[in-house]
C-alpha positions in Angstrom: 0.0 0.0 0.0 1.4 3.4 -1.0 1.7 6.0 1.7 -1.0 8.7 2.0 0.1 11.9 0.3 0.8 14.8 2.6 -1.1 17.0 0.2 -3.6 16.0 -2.5 -5.6 18.4 -4.6 -8.1 17.6 -7.3 -9.9 19.8 -9.7 -9.2 23.1 -7.9 -11.2 25.9 -9.6 -11.5 29.5 -8.5 -13.1 32.6 -10.2 -13.2 36.2 -9.1 -16.2 37.6 -10.8 -15.9 37.0 -14.5 -12.2 36.3 -14.2 -11.1 32.6 -14.0 -8.0 32.5 -11.8 -7.5 28.7 -11.4 -9.1 26.0 -13.6 -9.0 22.4 -12.6 -5.6 22.3 -10.9 -4.6 19.1 -9.2 -1.4 17.5 -7.8 0.0 15.4 -5.0 3.0 15.8 -2.7 4.7 13.1 -0.6 6.5 13.3 2.7 10.1 14.6 2.1 9.3 16.0 -1.3 9.9 19.5 -2.6 7.2 20.2 -5.2 7.6 23.3 -7.4 4.7 25.2 -8.9 6.4 27.0 -11.7 4.7 29.7 -13.8 4.7 33.4 -14.6 3.1 36.0 -12.4 -0.6 35.9 -12.8 -0.8 32.3 -13.7 -2.7 31.2 -10.6 0.1 30.0 -8.2 -0.8 32.3 -5.3 -4.5 31.6 -5.6 -3.8 27.9 -5.6 -1.7 28.2 -2.5 -4.3 30.3 -0.7 -6.8 27.6 -1.4 -4.5 24.9 -0.1 -3.9 26.9 3.1 -7.6 27.6 3.7 -7.4 31.3 3.0 -9.7 31.0 0.0 -12.4 28.4 -0.5 -12.4 26.8 -4.0 -15.5 27.0 -6.2 -14.9 23.4 -7.1 -12.4 20.7 -6.2 -11.0 18.9 -3.2 -8.0 19.3 -0.9 -6.7 16.8 1.7 -3.8 17.1 4.0 -2.3 14.0 5.6 -5.4 12.1 4.5 -7.9 14.6 6.1 -10.4 16.7 4.2 -9.0 20.2 4.4 -11.7 22.6 3.1 -13.3 24.4 6.1 -11.4 22.2 8.6 -9.6 24.4 11.1 -7.8 21.5 12.7 -6.1 20.8 9.3 -4.8 24.3 9.1 -2.6 23.6 12.1 -0.8 21.0 10.0 0.3 23.7 7.5 3.0 26.3 7.6 2.3 29.2 5.2 5.0 31.6 4.1 3.2 34.3 2.0 4.7 36.2 -0.8 4.7 39.4 1.2 6.6 39.6 4.4 4.1 39.3 7.3 6.0 40.6 10.2 5.8 43.6 12.6 8.7 46.0 11.8 8.8 47.6 15.2 9.3 44.3 17.1 12.4 42.2 17.3 12.7 38.8 15.5 12.3 37.0 18.8 9.2 39.1 19.7 7.6 38.5 16.3 8.1 34.7 16.6 7.0 34.6 20.2 3.8 36.4 19.4 3.0 34.2 16.4 3.8 31.0 18.4 1.4 32.0 21.1 -1.4 32.1 18.5 -1.0 28.3 18.3 -1.8 28.2 22.1 1.5 26.6 22.9 2.9 26.6 26.5 5.6 29.1 27.5 8.4 26.5 27.4 7.3 25.2 24.1 7.1 28.7 22.7 10.6 29.5 23.8 11.9 26.2 22.3 10.1 26.6 19.0 11.3 30.2 18.6 14.9 29.2 19.3 14.7 26.3 16.9 13.1 28.5 14.1 15.9 31.1 14.5 18.6 28.5 14.4 17.1 26.9 11.3 17.2 30.2 9.5 20.6 31.4 10.8 19.1 34.4 12.6 19.9 33.5 16.3 22.6 36.3 16.6 20.1 38.9 15.4 17.1 37.7 17.4 16.9 40.9 19.5 17.2 43.3 16.6 14.1 45.1 15.3 12.8 43.9 12.0 13.1 47.4 10.5 16.9 47.1 10.8 16.9 43.8 8.8 17.9 43.5 5.1 15.4 42.2 2.7 16.9 38.7 2.7 16.9 38.5 6.5 13.2 39.5 6.5 12.5 36.7 4.0 14.3 34.2 6.2 12.4 35.3 9.3 9.2 35.0 7.3 10.1 31.3 6.7 11.0 30.9 10.4 7.4 32.0 11.3 6.1 29.3 9.0 7.9 26.6 11.0 6.7 27.4 14.5 3.9 24.9 14.5 6.1 22.0 13.2 4.0 21.7 10.1 3.6 18.5 8.0 3.3 20.8 4.9 5.3 23.9 4.3 3.9 26.3 1.7 6.5 28.8 0.3 5.0 31.4 -2.1 7.8 33.1 -4.1 10.1 33.2 -1.0 13.1 34.8 -2.8 11.4 37.7 -4.6 13.5 40.9 -4.2 16.4 39.4 -2.3 20.1 39.5 -3.1 22.0 36.5 -4.6 23.6 35.5 -1.3 20.3 35.5 0.6 18.6 33.6 -2.3 21.4 30.9 -2.1 20.8 30.6 1.7 17.1 30.3 1.3 17.4 27.7 -1.4 19.9 25.6 0.6 17.5 25.7 3.5 14.5 24.5 1.3 16.6 21.6 0.1 17.4 20.7 3.7 13.7 20.7 4.6 13.0 18.0 2.0 16.0 15.9 3.2 14.6 16.2 6.8 11.2 14.7 5.7 9.1 17.9 5.4 6.7 18.1 2.4 7.2 21.5 0.7 5.3 23.4 -2.0 7.5 26.0 -3.6 6.0 28.5 -6.0 8.3 30.4 -8.3 8.7 32.0 -11.7 12.5 31.5 -11.6 13.4 28.4 -13.7 16.8 28.0 -12.1 15.2 27.8 -8.6 12.8 25.0 -9.7 15.6 23.1 -11.3 17.8 23.4 -8.3 15.5 22.6 -5.3 12.4 20.7 -6.6 12.0 16.9 -6.8 9.0 17.4 -9.1 7.6 20.4 -10.9 4.1 21.4 -12.0 4.1 24.0 -14.8 1.1 26.3 -14.5 0.2 28.9 -17.1 -3.0 30.8 -17.8 -4.9 29.1 -14.9 -4.1 25.5 -15.9 -1.5 22.9 -14.8 -0.1 22.0 -18.2 2.6 19.6 -17.3 4.1 17.8 -14.3 7.0 15.6 -13.5 10.7 15.4 -12.5 13.0 17.6 -14.4 14.2 14.7 -16.4 10.6 13.6 -17.3 9.7 17.1 -18.4 12.8 17.6 -20.5 12.2 14.2 -22.1 9.2 15.7 -23.8 11.5 17.7 -26.0 13.3 14.6 -27.4 16.6 15.7 -28.9 15.8 19.4 -29.1 17.9 22.3 -27.9 17.2 25.8 -26.8 19.0 28.5 -28.8 19.2 32.1 -27.7 20.0 34.7 -30.3 20.7 38.2 -28.9 20.1 40.8 -31.5 19.5 44.5 -32.3 16.5 45.5 -34.5 13.0 44.2 -35.2 12.8 41.1 -32.9 9.4 40.1 -34.3 10.9 40.1 -37.8 13.8 38.0 -36.5 11.3 35.6 -34.9 9.3 35.2 -38.1 12.5 34.5 -40.1 13.6 31.9 -37.6 10.2 30.1 -37.6 10.7 29.6 -41.4 13.9 27.5 -40.8 13.2 23.8 -41.1 13.8 22.0 -37.8 12.6 24.9 -35.6 9.8 23.9 -33.3 9.0 27.2 -31.4 10.3 30.8 -31.4 9.5 33.5 -28.8 10.8 37.0 -28.4 12.7 37.8 -25.2 14.2 40.9 -23.7 17.2 41.3 -26.1 16.5 38.7 -28.8 14.6 35.5 -29.4 14.5 32.1 -27.9 14.2 29.0 -30.2 13.5 25.3 -29.6 14.9 23.3 -32.4 16.1 19.8 -33.3 19.9 19.5 -33.4 20.3 23.2 -32.6 24.0 23.5 -33.3 23.5 22.2 -36.8 20.8 24.8 -37.5 22.9 27.8 -36.5 24.2 28.7 -40.0 20.6 28.6 -41.4 19.3 30.7 -38.5 22.1 33.3 -38.9 21.5 33.4 -42.6 17.7 33.9 -42.0 18.5 36.7 -39.6 20.8 38.4 -42.1 18.2 38.2 -44.8 15.7 39.9 -42.5 18.2 42.7 -41.9 18.7 41.8 -38.3 22.2 42.0 -36.6 22.8 39.1 -34.3 25.2 40.1 -31.5 25.6 36.8 -29.7 24.5 33.1 -29.9 24.1 30.5 -27.2 23.0 26.9 -27.6 21.6 25.5 -24.3 20.9 21.8 -23.6 17.2 21.1 -22.9 16.0 22.7 -19.6 12.8 23.8 -18.0 12.9 27.0 -20.0 12.9 25.1 -23.2 10.0 22.9 -21.9 8.0 26.0 -21.0 8.6 27.5 -24.5 7.8 24.2 -26.1 4.5 23.8 -24.2 3.2 27.4 -24.4 5.0 28.9 -27.5 6.2 31.8 -25.2 9.1 32.5 -23.0 8.5 32.5 -19.2 7.5 36.1 -18.4 7.8 38.0 -15.2 
């Protein structure tokens, strides 16, 4: 008998007036698994997470946590640690005061509160700054304390909604290392992001969500396998990028082309062999290509292959 998933969602649907925000999303997460929900801003990630955490009630669908029906069940909420996209802390309190206040909301005893706060500070490497006010913290430190707050109840499921937005590279690295450790320690984690490299680094499995739908799911290897022997080619260029994209689409062997910030991204079979034809097409279109990079298949290429567009902010 397979173990009961820590989280199981089926057919989650949510509308706000006439706008459909999430449409039939479903996935499962096992103990010790880091599951990435990858997609652009506005794809439905945060709405999905708010339904999982009981902050929004779905119009349709089911949610269970540790085998227990979750919708409308206050006891199940105690099994979830939620780290929202926005930092949810009191800036005029110290880190320790913030965590002590939040821990008391779980109706824990005084000794338990002290132990949980010390543990959460240690896990996020903030013990030495525990008595400093939050308004003196850097953005990365605030993000780490936000995660500490989500650990106070010893959750079975930790939900991290875009936890690295706006932080410096060093803080991002620290957060990603901690997330990987959570999985190794047996915690089930949902990690939403629009950063491909984060999903590839920390997630055991990834669900790709775009325009309200979950359009693909699997390990990195399983998702990349959908591309077969195709590569992702980046052409940086100056000039009319739409004209460049049109010219590249006409080259035999090209599967998808999308414009990016400074050029186009191409998915193609045997990309290196197509480079002369692509450069010739660009030249014929009057476009000056400034640099070329051929990248082995990755999640960026999968997203482009599935949606026909590059992952957008």
